[in-house]
C-alpha positions in Angstrom: 150.6 114.8 146.5 147.5 113.2 147.8 146.0 116.5 148.9 146.6 118.0 145.5 144.7 115.1 143.8 141.8 115.4 146.2 141.5 119.2 145.6 141.7 118.6 141.8 138.8 116.1 142.2 136.8 118.7 144.1 137.7 121.3 141.4 136.4 119.0 138.6 133.1 118.5 140.5 132.7 122.2 141.0 133.3 122.8 137.3 130.5 120.4 136.3 127.4 121.7 138.0 125.3 120.7 135.0 126.3 117.0 135.3 125.4 117.0 139.0 122.1 118.8 138.4 121.2 116.4 135.7 121.9 113.4 137.9 119.8 114.9 140.7 117.0 115.5 138.3 117.1 111.9 137.2 117.1 110.7 140.7 114.1 112.9 141.6 112.2 111.7 138.5 113.1 108.1 139.3 111.8 108.5 142.9 108.5 110.0 141.7 108.0 107.2 139.2 108.8 104.6 141.8 106.3 106.0 144.2 103.6 106.1 141.5 104.4 102.6 140.5 104.1 101.3 144.1 100.7 103.1 144.5 99.4 101.5 141.4 100.6 98.1 142.5 98.8 98.5 145.8 95.6 99.1 143.8 96.2 96.0 141.7 96.7 98.1 138.5 99.9 96.1 137.5 99.7 96.9 133.8 100.0 100.6 134.6 102.5 100.2 137.4 105.1 98.1 135.5 106.0 100.8 132.9 106.4 103.4 135.8 108.9 101.1 137.6 110.7 100.4 134.3 111.3 104.1 133.7 112.4 104.5 137.3 114.9 101.7 136.9 116.3 103.3 133.7 116.8 106.7 135.3 118.3 105.4 138.6 119.1 101.7 138.7 118.9 100.0 142.0 118.3 96.6 143.6 115.2 97.8 145.4 113.6 99.0 142.2 114.5 95.8 140.4 112.8 93.7 143.2 109.6 95.8 142.9 109.6 95.6 139.1 110.1 91.9 139.2 107.1 91.6 141.6 105.0 93.8 139.3 105.8 91.6 136.3 105.0 88.5 138.4 101.6 89.8 139.4 100.9 90.9 135.8 101.5 87.4 134.4 104.7 88.4 132.6 106.5 85.3 133.7 109.6 85.6 131.5 110.1 89.3 132.4 109.6 88.5 136.1 112.1 85.6 136.0 114.9 87.6 134.4 114.3 90.6 136.6 114.3 88.6 139.8 117.6 87.1 138.6 119.1 90.6 138.0 117.8 91.8 141.4 119.5 88.8 143.1 122.8 89.8 141.5 122.4 93.5 142.3 121.6 92.9 146.0 123.8 90.0 146.9 126.6 92.2 148.5 124.6 94.8 150.5 121.3 93.0 150.9 121.8 89.3 151.0 118.2 88.7 152.3 116.8 90.4 149.2 119.1 88.3 147.0 117.9 85.1 148.7 114.2 86.1 148.2 114.8 87.0 144.5 116.7 83.8 143.8 113.9 81.7 145.4 111.2 83.3 143.4 113.2 83.0 140.1 113.6 79.3 140.7 109.9 78.9 141.4 109.0 80.7 138.1 111.5 78.8 135.9 109.3 75.6 135.4 106.3 77.7 134.4 108.0 79.7 131.7 106.4 79.8 128.2 108.7 79.5 125.2 108.8 80.6 121.6 111.1 79.0 119.0 111.9 81.1 115.9 113.5 79.0 113.2 115.3 80.6 110.3 116.2 77.8 107.9 119.2 78.5 105.7 119.4 82.0 107.1 120.4 84.3 104.2 123.2 86.8 104.5 122.2 90.0 106.1 119.0 88.6 107.6 117.5 90.6 110.5 114.7 89.1 112.7 112.7 91.1 115.1 110.4 89.9 117.9 108.0 92.5 119.0 110.1 95.2 117.3 113.4 94.1 119.0 116.2 92.6 116.9 117.2 89.1 117.9 120.7 87.7 118.0 121.4 85.1 115.4 122.4 82.7 118.1 118.8 82.5 119.4 117.4 81.1 116.1 116.0 77.6 116.7 116.4 77.8 120.5 113.3 77.8 122.8 113.4 81.3 124.3 111.4 82.3 127.3 108.7 84.8 126.5 105.8 86.4 128.3 102.5 84.7 127.6 100.3 86.6 125.1 100.5 88.1 121.6 103.9 88.4 119.8 104.8 89.6 116.3 107.7 88.3 114.2 109.3 90.3 111.3 112.2 89.5 109.2 114.1 91.2 106.3 117.1 90.3 104.2 118.7 91.7 101.0 117.0 90.4 97.9 114.1 88.8 99.9 110.5 89.7 100.5 109.7 91.0 104.0 108.3 88.3 106.4 105.6 89.0 109.0 103.8 86.6 111.3 102.0 86.7 114.6 101.4 84.2 117.4 99.6 83.9 120.7 101.7 82.0 123.2 99.9 80.3 126.1 100.8 80.4 129.8 102.2 77.9 132.2 104.9 76.2 130.1 103.3 76.5 126.7 105.5 76.4 123.7 105.1 77.8 120.2 107.2 77.8 117.0 107.5 80.2 114.1 109.3 79.3 110.9 110.7 82.3 109.0 110.4 81.8 105.3 112.0 84.5 103.2 110.9 84.3 99.6 113.0 85.7 96.8 112.0 89.3 95.8 111.3 90.0 92.1 114.4 90.4 90.0 113.5 94.0 89.0 114.0 93.3 85.3 112.9 96.2 83.1 111.7 93.9 80.3 107.9 93.6 80.1 105.8 91.2 78.0 104.2 92.6 74.9 100.7 94.1 75.4 98.1 93.7 72.7 95.6 96.6 72.7 92.3 95.8 71.0 90.3 98.8 69.8 86.6 98.3 70.4 84.5 98.4 67.3 81.3 100.5 67.0 78.3 98.6 68.3 75.6 100.7 66.8 72.9 99.4 64.3 74.1 98.7 60.8 71.9 98.9 57.7 70.8 95.4 56.6 71.6 94.3 53.0 68.9 94.8 50.4 66.5 91.9 50.3 63.7 90.9 48.1 60.6 90.9 50.3 58.2 89.1 48.0 54.7 90.3 49.0 56.1 92.5 51.7 55.1 90.3 54.6 58.5 90.7 56.2 58.5 94.5 56.1 55.0 94.7 57.4 56.0 92.5 60.4 59.1 94.6 61.0 57.1 97.8 60.7 54.5 96.6 63.3 57.3 95.5 65.7 59.1 98.9 65.4 55.8 100.7 65.9 55.1 98.7 69.0 58.5 99.5 70.5 57.9 103.2 69.8 54.5 103.2 71.5 56.1 101.5 74.5 58.8 104.2 74.6 56.1 106.9 74.6 54.3 105.2 77.4 57.5 105.1 79.5 58.0 108.8 78.8 54.5 109.5 80.0 54.9 107.4 83.2 58.2 109.0 84.2 56.8 112.5 83.3 54.0 111.9 85.8 56.6 110.8 88.4 58.7 113.9 87.8 55.7 116.1 88.4 54.9 114.2 91.5 58.4 114.7 92.8 58.2 118.4 92.2 55.0 118.6 94.3 56.6 116.5 97.0 59.6 118.8 97.2 57.6 122.0 97.4 57.3 122.1 101.3 61.2 121.8 101.5 62.0 124.5 98.9 61.4 128.1 98.1 58.4 128.8 95.8 60.7 129.3 92.8 62.8 126.2 93.8 65.9 128.3 93.8 66.9 126.9 97.2 66.0 123.7 99.0 67.0 122.0 102.2 68.8 118.6 102.1 65.5 116.6 102.0 64.1 118.9 99.3 67.3 118.7 97.2 67.2 114.9 97.2 63.6 114.9 96.0 64.3 117.5 93.3 67.3 115.4 92.1 65.0 112.4 91.8 62.5 114.5 89.9 65.2 115.7 87.5 66.3 112.1 86.8 62.7 111.1 86.1 62.3 114.1 83.8 65.3 113.1 81.8 64.0 109.5 81.4 60.6 110.9 80.4 62.2 113.1 77.7 64.3 110.3 76.3 61.3 108.0 76.3 59.2 110.4 74.3 61.9 111.2 71.8 63.0 107.6 71.2 59.4 106.4 71.2 58.3 109.0 68.7 61.1 108.2 66.3 60.6 104.4 66.5 56.8 104.8 66.1 57.2 107.0 63.0 59.8 104.6 61.6 57.5 101.6 62.2 54.5 103.2 60.6 56.6 104.3 57.6 58.0 100.8 57.1 54.6 99.3 57.3 53.0 101.7 54.8 55.9 101.3 52.3 55.8 97.5 52.3 56.2 96.5 48.6 54.2 94.1 46.5 55.8 91.0 45.1 57.4 93.0 42.2 58.9 95.7 44.4 62.2 95.6 46.2 62.5 98.0 49.2 65.2 98.3 51.8 64.5 100.2 55.1 66.5 100.5 58.3 66.3 102.6 61.5 69.4 104.3 63.0 69.7 106.8 66.0 69.7 109.6 63.4 66.5 108.7 61.6 64.7 106.4 59.3 66.1 105.4 55.9 64.0 103.9 53.1 65.1 103.0 49.6 64.5 100.6 46.8 63.2 100.0 43.3 59.5 100.6 42.6 
């Protein structure tokens, strides 16, 4: 009976070459990672070495790898990770390598007083709350308890049904430092579909409106208005002339960077030509507006009534309107 069981076991192993091959591949990869990690540690590059040893341990767990990983954490200042890994190494090696276990236990005891701690309080924890530290979900039993953490930067995130997400960050000091984070989960909006009434105000036209007819007596008011309008018109013509000159100057400046017919320019020439076009537009507007206003002002001045005449005149963007009783 014993022989049949033994041969059955061999048969099962022979029927599972893929499983044996996969295990062998994992061991080979773990060994390569372990050797790389050890080389990096010898060069003092602990931040690069520790992830190599972590991967090696996951692929092929062993007391020796744990001891090296704990030492790497220790050298890299990750005191909490070093402490817990030394403890695991002591447990893993106590049967076959009691000397390793003793060394790991001694180092874990030496590290314990120097551990930094982070307290995460979740007052009145709502139902379904999930709290993460550095992306890893925490057990509810750890809330409010000082938990050993590696010195450095840590992020805290929390979510719960019907609550707004919580996020906070903290830098925990070394050599026994302690920090605290209070998770405050505010209520999320109720999601009501009702909205307050919105009043829409339609803007009214802001253009010039004709003034009401007025008696001007001897026409002094109209003469003053005419002269003022004429002055504004002359100023507009001057602005048109100035910007016209600037537009011509820009065209001359752009000539070296453009083809003779200005059909194509390089980037510098295009920028100058664009400025010239802008100045040209301003010049044209200045001339047109200035001419209209100057003509309106002159008309108002010349039509200023005597004390027995009543004249109404106003200027709009579409022209000059004069009317009255003569």
